[in-house]
C-alpha positions as CSV (number, residue, x, y, z in Angstrom):
1,X,57.9,32.2,1.1
2,X,55.2,29.5,2.7
3,X,53.1,27.6,0.3
4,X,49.4,27.4,1.0
5,X,48.0,23.9,1.6
6,X,45.5,22.9,-1.5
7,X,42.3,22.5,0.6
8,X,42.7,26.2,1.1
9,X,42.1,27.0,-2.2
10,X,38.9,24.4,-2.1
11,X,37.8,25.2,1.6
12,X,37.5,28.8,1.9
13,X,37.0,28.4,6.0
14,X,39.1,27.5,8.6
15,X,36.6,25.8,10.8
16,X,35.6,23.9,7.5
17,X,39.2,23.1,6.8
18,X,40.2,22.2,10.0
19,X,36.8,19.7,10.2
20,X,37.3,18.4,6.8
21,X,41.7,17.8,7.9
22,X,40.2,16.0,11.3
23,X,37.2,14.0,9.8
24,X,39.4,12.5,7.0
25,X,42.0,10.1,8.6
26,X,39.4,9.5,11.3
27,X,36.8,8.3,9.0
28,X,39.7,7.0,6.7
29,X,41.1,4.6,10.3
30,X,37.2,4.3,11.3
31,X,35.9,2.9,7.6
32,X,39.4,0.9,7.7
33,X,39.5,-0.8,10.6
34,X,35.8,-1.6,10.1
35,X,36.3,-3.2,6.9
36,X,39.1,-5.2,8.1
37,X,37.3,-6.3,11.6
38,X,34.0,-6.6,9.3
39,X,36.4,-9.5,6.7
40,X,37.7,-11.0,9.9
41,X,35.0,-11.6,11.7
42,X,32.7,-13.0,8.7
43,X,35.6,-15.4,7.6
44,X,36.2,-16.3,11.3
45,X,32.2,-16.8,11.3
46,X,32.2,-18.2,7.9
47,X,35.5,-20.9,9.0
48,X,32.8,-21.8,12.3
49,X,29.7,-22.5,10.3
50,X,32.0,-24.5,7.5
51,X,33.2,-26.7,10.2
52,X,29.6,-27.1,12.2
53,X,28.3,-27.9,8.6
54,X,30.7,-30.5,7.1
55,X,30.3,-32.1,10.8
56,X,26.4,-32.1,10.8
57,X,26.5,-33.4,6.8
58,X,29.3,-35.8,7.9
59,X,27.4,-37.2,10.6
60,X,24.0,-37.6,8.9
61,X,26.3,-39.2,5.7
62,X,27.3,-41.7,8.3
63,X,23.5,-42.5,9.9
64,X,22.7,-43.9,5.9
65,X,26.0,-45.4,5.4
66,X,25.2,-47.4,8.8
67,X,21.8,-48.3,7.5
68,X,22.8,-49.5,4.3
69,X,26.1,-51.0,5.6
70,X,23.7,-54.0,7.5
71,X,22.1,-55.5,4.6
72,X,25.4,-54.9,2.3
73,X,27.3,-57.0,4.7
74,X,25.2,-59.5,4.7
75,X,24.7,-59.2,0.8
76,X,28.8,-59.6,0.7
77,X,28.3,-62.5,3.0
78,X,26.0,-64.1,-0.2
79,X,28.4,-63.5,-2.3
80,X,31.0,-65.7,-0.8
81,X,29.0,-68.5,-0.4
82,X,29.4,-69.1,-4.1
83,X,31.1,-72.8,-4.8
84,X,31.1,-74.0,-1.1
85,X,29.5,-76.9,-0.4
86,X,25.7,-76.8,0.8
87,X,25.6,-73.0,-0.3
88,X,22.1,-73.3,-1.9
89,X,21.2,-73.7,2.3
90,X,23.3,-71.0,3.3
91,X,22.3,-68.8,0.4
92,X,18.6,-69.5,1.7
93,X,19.6,-69.0,5.4
94,X,21.1,-65.7,3.9
95,X,18.4,-64.4,2.1
96,X,16.0,-64.9,5.2
97,X,18.7,-63.3,7.6
98,X,18.4,-60.4,4.7
99,X,14.4,-60.2,4.8
100,X,14.3,-60.1,9.0
101,X,16.3,-56.7,8.8
102,X,14.8,-54.2,10.0
103,X,14.0,-51.7,7.1
104,X,14.2,-54.5,4.5
105,X,11.0,-54.8,2.7
106,X,11.9,-57.1,-0.1
107,X,14.5,-59.8,-0.8
108,X,14.6,-61.3,-4.9
109,X,16.9,-63.4,-6.5
110,X,16.7,-63.6,-10.3
111,X,18.5,-66.0,-12.3
112,X,18.6,-64.7,-15.5
113,X,19.4,-67.8,-17.5
114,X,18.3,-70.8,-16.6
115,X,20.6,-74.3,-16.2
116,X,19.1,-76.1,-19.4
117,X,19.4,-73.0,-21.6
118,X,22.7,-71.6,-20.6
119,X,24.3,-71.5,-24.3
120,X,20.5,-70.1,-25.6
121,X,18.5,-67.0,-25.5
122,X,18.0,-66.0,-22.0
123,X,14.2,-66.6,-20.5
124,X,12.4,-65.1,-18.4
125,X,14.4,-66.7,-14.9
126,X,13.0,-67.3,-11.6
127,X,12.3,-65.4,-8.5
128,X,12.9,-66.2,-4.6
129,X,11.0,-63.5,-2.7
130,X,10.1,-62.5,1.0
131,X,6.5,-62.6,1.4
132,X,4.5,-62.5,4.7
133,X,7.4,-63.0,6.9
134,X,9.3,-66.1,5.0
135,X,11.7,-66.3,2.4
136,X,12.7,-69.4,0.4
137,X,14.7,-70.7,-2.5
138,X,14.7,-74.5,-3.5
139,X,18.2,-76.3,-3.8
140,X,17.6,-77.5,-7.1
141,X,16.8,-74.4,-8.7
142,X,19.7,-72.5,-7.2
143,X,22.4,-71.9,-9.4
144,X,26.1,-71.8,-8.7
145,X,27.9,-68.5,-9.6
146,X,31.6,-67.8,-9.3
147,X,32.0,-63.6,-7.9
148,X,29.3,-60.9,-7.1
149,X,29.4,-57.4,-6.4
150,X,26.7,-54.7,-5.5
151,X,26.3,-53.0,-8.7
152,X,23.7,-49.9,-7.7
153,X,22.2,-48.4,-5.1
154,X,19.1,-46.9,-6.8
155,X,17.1,-44.2,-5.9
156,X,13.8,-44.2,-4.0
157,X,10.5,-45.5,-6.0
158,X,7.3,-45.6,-4.9
159,X,5.6,-48.6,-4.4
160,X,1.9,-48.6,-5.0
161,X,1.3,-52.0,-3.6
162,X,3.1,-51.4,-0.2
163,X,2.7,-47.3,-0.3
164,X,6.0,-46.6,0.4
165,X,9.2,-45.4,-1.0
166,X,11.8,-48.0,-1.7
167,X,15.8,-48.4,-2.1
168,X,17.1,-50.8,-4.2
169,X,20.1,-52.5,-3.5
170,X,20.9,-54.5,-7.2
171,X,24.2,-56.7,-7.0
172,X,25.4,-59.0,-9.7
173,X,25.5,-62.7,-10.1
174,X,28.7,-63.8,-12.6
175,X,30.6,-66.8,-13.6
176,X,33.9,-67.1,-13.6
177,X,34.2,-65.4,-17.4
178,X,32.0,-62.6,-15.8
179,X,28.4,-63.2,-17.6
180,X,25.8,-62.2,-15.3
181,X,23.9,-65.3,-14.5
182,X,21.2,-63.7,-11.8
183,X,20.3,-60.2,-9.8
184,X,19.9,-60.0,-6.2
185,X,17.8,-57.4,-5.1
186,X,17.2,-56.0,-1.2
187,X,14.2,-53.5,-0.9
188,X,14.8,-51.1,1.7
189,X,12.4,-48.5,3.2
190,X,13.6,-45.3,1.8
191,X,11.9,-44.1,5.5
192,X,13.8,-46.3,7.4
193,X,17.4,-44.5,5.8
194,X,16.2,-41.1,6.5
195,X,15.3,-42.0,10.1
196,X,18.0,-40.6,11.8
197,X,18.2,-37.6,9.5
198,X,14.7,-36.7,9.9
199,X,15.3,-36.5,14.4
200,X,17.7,-34.4,13.7
201,X,17.2,-30.4,14.4
202,X,18.8,-28.7,11.7
203,X,16.9,-31.1,8.7
204,X,13.8,-29.6,10.6
205,X,14.9,-26.1,10.7
206,X,17.1,-25.1,7.8
207,X,17.0,-26.0,4.0
208,X,18.1,-29.4,3.4
209,X,17.9,-32.1,0.7
210,X,19.3,-35.2,-0.3
211,X,19.8,-35.8,-3.9
212,X,21.8,-37.9,-6.7
213,X,24.9,-37.8,-8.2
214,X,23.1,-35.8,-10.8
215,X,21.1,-33.4,-8.5
216,X,18.0,-35.0,-8.5
217,X,15.7,-34.7,-5.3
218,X,15.6,-38.0,-3.4
219,X,14.2,-35.6,-0.4
220,X,14.2,-32.3,0.3
221,X,12.5,-29.7,3.6
222,X,12.1,-26.8,1.4
223,X,8.9,-25.6,0.5
224,X,10.4,-23.5,-2.5
225,X,11.8,-27.2,-3.8
226,X,8.1,-29.0,-4.1
227,X,7.5,-29.4,-7.8
228,X,11.1,-29.3,-8.6
229,X,12.6,-32.5,-9.9
230,X,16.6,-31.7,-10.0
231,X,19.0,-29.2,-8.0
232,X,19.6,-25.9,-10.2
233,X,16.9,-26.4,-12.4
234,X,15.6,-23.1,-11.4
235,X,19.1,-21.3,-12.3
236,X,20.0,-20.5,-9.2
237,X,23.6,-19.9,-9.0
238,X,24.5,-21.0,-5.7
239,X,22.6,-24.2,-6.6
240,X,24.2,-25.0,-9.7
241,X,28.0,-24.3,-7.8
242,X,27.1,-27.2,-6.0
243,X,26.4,-29.4,-8.5
244,X,29.7,-28.1,-9.9
245,X,31.7,-28.4,-6.5
246,X,29.7,-32.1,-5.8
247,X,31.7,-33.5,-8.8
248,X,35.3,-31.8,-7.8
249,X,34.8,-32.8,-4.0
250,X,33.9,-35.3,-2.0
251,X,32.5,-32.4,0.9
252,X,32.8,-28.7,0.9
253,X,30.8,-25.5,1.5
254,X,29.6,-23.0,-1.0
255,X,29.4,-19.1,-1.1
256,X,26.0,-17.1,-2.5
257,X,26.4,-13.8,-3.9
258,X,27.0,-10.5,-1.6
259,X,29.1,-9.1,0.7
260,X,28.0,-11.2,3.5
261,X,26.4,-13.6,1.0
262,X,22.8,-14.1,0.4
263,X,22.9,-18.1,1.2
264,X,25.9,-20.4,2.0
265,X,25.8,-24.0,1.3
266,X,27.4,-27.2,2.4
267,X,27.2,-31.0,0.8
268,X,28.9,-33.9,1.6
269,X,28.8,-37.1,-0.2
270,X,27.4,-40.7,1.3
271,X,30.2,-43.2,0.9
272,X,27.9,-46.3,0.6
273,X,25.3,-45.0,-2.3
274,X,25.6,-42.0,-5.0
275,X,23.8,-39.7,-2.9
276,X,24.9,-36.2,-1.5
277,X,23.3,-34.8,1.2
278,X,22.8,-30.8,0.8
279,X,22.4,-27.9,3.3
280,X,21.6,-24.3,2.5
281,X,21.1,-21.9,5.0
282,X,20.6,-18.1,4.6
283,X,24.0,-15.9,5.0
284,X,22.2,-13.6,7.5
285,X,21.1,-16.7,9.5
286,X,24.7,-17.4,10.1
287,X,26.4,-14.1,9.9
288,X,23.5,-12.4,12.0
289,X,26.2,-11.8,14.6
290,X,28.4,-10.4,12.2
291,X,25.9,-8.2,10.5
292,X,24.7,-6.7,13.9
293,X,28.5,-5.7,14.6
294,X,28.3,-4.1,11.1
295,X,25.2,-2.2,11.8
296,X,26.1,-1.1,15.6
297,X,29.7,-0.4,14.1
298,X,27.9,1.8,11.8
299,X,26.2,3.6,14.2
300,X,29.1,3.7,16.8
301,X,31.1,5.1,14.1
302,X,28.6,7.8,13.3
303,X,28.5,8.8,16.6
304,X,32.4,9.3,17.4
305,X,32.1,10.9,14.4
306,X,29.5,13.2,15.3
307,X,31.2,13.5,18.5
308,X,34.5,14.7,17.1
309,X,32.4,17.4,15.0
310,X,31.1,18.2,18.1
311,X,34.3,19.0,19.4
312,X,36.5,20.5,16.9
313,X,33.6,22.6,15.3
314,X,33.7,24.0,19.6
315,X,37.4,24.0,19.6
316,X,37.7,25.8,15.9
317,X,35.0,28.1,16.5
318,X,37.4,29.3,19.8
319,X,40.1,29.6,17.5
320,X,37.9,31.2,14.7
321,X,36.6,34.2,17.6
322,X,39.9,34.8,18.2
323,X,41.4,34.9,14.6
324,X,38.1,37.1,14.0
325,X,39.0,39.8,16.9
326,X,42.8,39.7,15.8
327,X,41.9,40.2,12.1
328,X,39.3,42.7,13.2
329,X,41.8,44.3,15.4
330,X,44.1,44.9,13.0
331,X,42.4,45.9,10.7
332,X,41.5,49.0,13.1
333,X,45.1,49.1,13.6
334,X,45.8,49.9,9.7
335,X,43.4,53.0,10.5
336,X,45.5,54.3,13.3
337,X,42.8,53.1,15.6
338,X,44.9,50.9,18.1
339,X,42.2,50.4,20.9
340,X,42.1,48.5,23.9
341,X,44.8,44.9,24.1
342,X,42.6,41.9,23.4
343,X,41.5,39.7,25.9
344,X,43.7,36.4,26.1
345,X,41.2,33.5,26.9
346,X,43.3,30.3,26.8
347,X,47.2,29.3,27.2
348,X,47.3,28.0,23.7
349,X,49.2,29.2,20.5
350,X,46.3,31.6,19.7
351,X,46.8,32.8,23.7
352,X,50.3,33.5,22.2
353,X,49.3,35.0,19.3
354,X,46.7,37.4,21.2
355,X,50.1,38.6,23.3
356,X,52.2,38.9,19.9
357,X,49.6,41.0,18.6
358,X,48.7,43.3,22.0
359,X,52.4,43.4,22.1
360,X,52.8,44.7,18.5
361,X,50.1,47.1,18.6
362,X,52.2,48.5,21.7
363,X,55.0,48.8,20.3
364,X,53.1,50.6,17.3
365,X,51.5,52.7,19.3
366,X,54.7,53.7,20.9
367,X,56.4,53.9,17.7
368,X,53.7,56.6,16.2
369,X,53.6,58.1,20.1
370,X,57.1,58.8,19.5
371,X,56.7,59.7,15.6
372,X,54.0,62.4,16.9
373,X,55.7,63.8,19.8
374,X,59.2,63.8,19.1
375,X,59.1,63.5,15.2
376,X,61.1,61.2,13.4
377,X,64.4,62.5,13.4
378,X,65.2,61.5,17.1
379,X,67.1,58.5,18.3
380,X,64.7,55.6,19.6
381,X,67.2,54.9,22.7
382,X,66.7,58.6,23.5
383,X,62.9,58.3,22.8
384,X,62.5,55.5,24.9
385,X,63.9,57.1,27.3
386,X,62.1,60.4,27.4
387,X,58.7,58.0,26.6
388,X,59.3,57.4,31.0
389,X,59.1,60.7,32.0
390,X,55.7,62.2,33.0
391,X,56.0,65.3,30.8
392,X,56.6,63.4,27.7
393,X,53.1,62.4,27.1
394,X,51.5,65.7,27.9
395,X,51.3,68.9,26.8
396,X,53.2,71.8,28.4
397,X,56.7,71.1,29.2
398,X,59.2,72.1,32.2
399,X,62.4,74.8,32.3
400,X,65.7,73.2,32.0
401,X,69.3,74.2,31.3
402,X,70.4,72.5,27.8
403,X,73.2,72.9,25.3
404,X,71.6,74.2,22.0
405,X,73.2,73.4,18.4
406,X,72.2,75.1,15.3
407,X,74.1,75.1,12.2
408,X,74.0,76.6,8.5
409,X,75.2,76.0,5.5
410,X,77.4,79.0,4.1
411,X,76.5,79.7,0.1
412,X,73.8,77.5,-0.2
413,X,71.5,80.6,-1.2
414,X,73.1,81.0,-4.6
415,X,73.7,77.1,-5.0
416,X,70.2,76.4,-5.1
417,X,69.3,79.3,-7.7
418,X,71.3,77.5,-9.9
419,X,70.1,73.8,-9.2
420,X,66.7,72.4,-10.3
421,X,64.4,71.4,-7.5
422,X,64.7,67.7,-7.8
423,X,69.0,68.2,-7.1
424,X,68.2,70.6,-4.7
425,X,66.2,68.1,-2.4
426,X,68.4,65.8,-3.5
427,X,71.6,67.3,-2.1
428,X,69.6,68.1,1.0
429,X,68.3,64.7,1.8
430,X,72.1,63.7,1.4
431,X,73.3,66.4,3.5
432,X,70.8,66.0,6.5
433,X,71.4,61.9,6.6
434,X,74.9,62.6,7.3
435,X,74.1,65.0,10.0
436,X,71.3,63.5,11.1
437,X,73.8,60.2,11.9
438,X,75.7,62.1,13.5
439,X,73.5,63.9,16.3
440,X,71.7,60.2,17.1
441,X,75.3,59.5,17.6
442,X,76.2,61.9,20.4
443,X,72.5,61.5,21.6
444,X,71.0,64.9,20.0
445,X,67.4,65.7,19.9
446,X,67.0,67.7,16.5
447,X,64.3,69.8,17.2
448,X,63.3,71.3,13.4
449,X,64.9,71.7,9.9
450,X,64.5,75.4,8.5
451,X,65.8,74.9,4.9
452,X,69.3,74.3,5.1
453,X,69.6,74.6,8.9
454,X,69.2,72.2,11.8
455,X,68.1,73.1,15.4
456,X,69.6,70.3,17.9
457,X,69.7,70.3,21.9
458,X,70.9,68.1,24.2
459,X,69.0,67.3,27.4
460,X,70.7,66.6,30.5
461,X,67.8,65.5,32.4
462,X,68.4,65.7,35.8
463,X,72.0,65.4,35.5
464,X,74.6,68.1,35.4
465,X,75.1,71.1,32.5
466,X,78.3,70.1,31.7
467,X,78.5,66.2,29.9
468,X,75.6,67.5,27.4
469,X,77.5,71.0,26.6
470,X,80.1,68.4,25.5
471,X,78.4,66.1,23.7
472,X,77.5,69.4,21.8
473,X,81.0,70.2,20.9
474,X,81.6,66.9,20.1
475,X,78.6,66.5,17.4
476,X,79.3,70.4,16.3
477,X,83.5,69.2,15.5
478,X,82.5,65.5,13.9
479,X,79.6,67.4,11.6
480,X,82.7,69.5,10.5
481,X,84.7,67.0,10.3
482,X,82.2,65.2,7.9
483,X,82.2,67.9,5.5
484,X,85.0,67.2,4.5
485,X,84.2,63.9,2.9
486,X,81.0,65.6,1.8
487,X,82.6,68.0,-0.4
488,X,84.8,65.5,-2.2
489,X,81.5,63.8,-3.4
490,X,80.0,67.2,-4.2
491,X,83.1,68.0,-6.5
492,X,82.4,64.6,-8.1
493,X,79.6,65.7,-9.4
494,X,80.8,69.5,-10.5
495,X,79.8,70.7,-7.9
496,X,81.1,73.3,-5.8
497,X,82.8,72.4,-1.9
498,X,80.4,74.1,0.7
499,X,81.3,74.5,4.2
500,X,78.8,75.2,7.3
501,X,78.6,77.8,10.4
502,X,78.0,75.9,13.7
503,X,76.4,77.9,16.8
504,X,76.5,76.2,20.1
505,X,75.1,77.8,23.6
506,X,73.6,76.7,26.6
507,X,70.5,78.2,28.9
508,X,67.5,77.8,30.7
509,X,63.9,77.1,28.5
510,X,61.2,75.2,28.5
511,X,61.4,71.2,27.1
512,X,58.3,69.5,26.6
513,X,55.3,69.3,23.7
514,X,54.4,71.8,22.0
515,X,51.4,72.1,19.8
516,X,48.1,70.7,20.2
517,X,46.1,67.6,20.9
518,X,45.9,66.5,17.7
519,X,49.6,67.7,16.6
520,X,52.5,68.5,18.9
521,X,56.0,67.7,19.0
522,X,58.7,67.4,21.5
523,X,61.4,70.3,21.8
524,X,62.2,73.8,23.3
525,X,61.2,77.2,23.3
526,X,63.3,80.4,24.6
527,X,65.7,83.0,24.7
528,X,68.3,81.1,24.5
529,X,67.4,79.5,21.4
530,X,67.4,82.8,19.4
531,X,70.7,83.6,20.9
532,X,71.9,80.1,19.5
533,X,70.6,80.8,16.3
534,X,72.5,84.6,16.5
535,X,75.8,83.2,17.1
536,X,75.3,80.4,14.4
537,X,75.0,83.8,11.9
538,X,78.5,85.1,13.4
539,X,80.1,81.7,12.3
540,X,82.5,81.5,9.5
541,X,82.2,79.1,7.1
542,X,83.7,75.9,8.4
543,X,83.5,77.6,11.9
544,X,82.4,76.6,15.0
545,X,81.3,79.9,17.4
546,X,80.5,79.4,21.4
547,X,79.0,81.3,23.9
548,X,80.5,82.2,27.2
549,X,78.6,80.3,29.1
550,X,79.7,77.2,27.0
551,X,83.4,77.9,26.9
552,X,83.4,78.4,30.7
553,X,81.9,74.7,31.2
554,X,84.4,73.2,29.0
555,X,87.7,75.7,29.2
556,X,90.3,73.0,29.8
557,X,89.1,70.6,27.3
558,X,88.7,72.8,24.1
559,X,91.3,74.8,22.3
560,X,90.3,78.5,21.2
561,X,91.9,80.2,18.0
562,X,90.0,83.7,18.6
563,X,87.3,85.5,20.5
564,X,85.9,88.4,19.8
565,X,82.9,90.6,21.3
566,X,79.3,91.4,19.6
567,X,75.7,92.9,20.8
568,X,73.4,90.9,19.4
569,X,69.6,91.6,18.6
570,X,67.8,91.5,21.6
571,X,70.6,91.6,24.2
572,X,71.6,94.5,25.5
573,X,74.8,93.7,26.4
574,X,77.7,92.6,24.5
575,X,78.5,89.0,24.4
576,X,82.1,87.4,23.9
577,X,81.9,84.8,21.8
578,X,84.7,82.2,21.0
579,X,85.8,79.9,17.8
580,X,86.7,76.5,18.3
581,X,89.9,75.2,16.3
């Protein structure tokens, strides 16, 4: 038993079901391929942007480091002069050189504790400053220190006197015990430090900023950052994530929310200052190609799906039309209207189905023709042979020599008066089932049933009559022998034993379709039919009586127990009859 597809319960239409079952895997494949391709391309493009962003930020940090590195090298040189002979002169020379460096705005040395009050409270101290093109410090006023280090790089501060932003490099000068003796301060113009970065194209076009370790803005390019003092001040998730990553890593990238992300960012910590350069870019700018790819892919996928729908619908409509045509033709066949054969429009399975349907209808038409023309009790092999003959398909017939057999149950009338109608019908059905199978085996053609009698003829067609007569005699003998087994069954049911009388004759009759256009039967008419009936009436229980015509054709092949002459009704002269052994 075939199980119906689950889809057939929800989608009744074959066309829709085929469309859905075709589109479903196609759509899943396209969606999966598109999704995986989008993710792969997105990761590739983001990786490329990360590498590019880190490289740009690293280059920018390198520019700032290079500009900070020159004054820091002179400051480190200043630190190494402590304790050397002539150190005040060397220190003064170094300070002068510092003051001459590009971008250096001012150099200050501040001794926090004077020599006279070294163990007392600190005083205001002395300061040597670079004035208009010179810097100096008195030799008597120098203080020997043991070591020094750069302690701080300050954030940019606006100098009102100079009208510029400066960054200070603060250096602590300590004695052997680590006590701070003074400070060296070198002020550098902030625009000098930013000079190389500002000239970079991405700094001018992208959203970028320079922040300290706490995220405070030192410089920025974005208008939306104006009026804000700190990164993440507005609660932006991306900026807060940048601050978090800056505390953990010296450089990196951060993706904002969304798929693809609305914004992406990169940061890089400057080695010589507690600052980081941050670059923020819109996701659509970085992932523009992949976003366009997604749009193009969706459009192409939609076009592909539309084309699949068109092709599937075009082909399924052809299939559906063929199925509908077969279905309607089947409905007509169920009403007995076979109609013309269906047109075979394709060489595929539907075409094969149409051919099979036409063959089935042709078989049904032939079967009905056999049933209507030859009756239900003709052997199919004989019926097929008769169909090849022209007279089988039209009313009327032709004269032919045939052998005729008729049998009748002796004593059936008294028996039928004792039995109920149901038992009588059951008895006759069982009896005729045996008789019909015997007739078919010997290629006999049953003309009709008359109560408990049966009329059969054996047609030689264009051949000689003798073989047909022989088949009739063989059939009669087997029918008589079959009654023995039938009687055993009858006696088991407490029914009396019965015998049949059989008459066999041969002669010229009219063979063909007898009746009308609406109802016809293949049979025989003529005087030999009546003679056969009268011969059968002369047969005793269990006897087979044959006419002289039959005897003369088969006398060397049969054994006769007796013969007698009789004047039959409708026949003027006596006829000799023979009883088979």
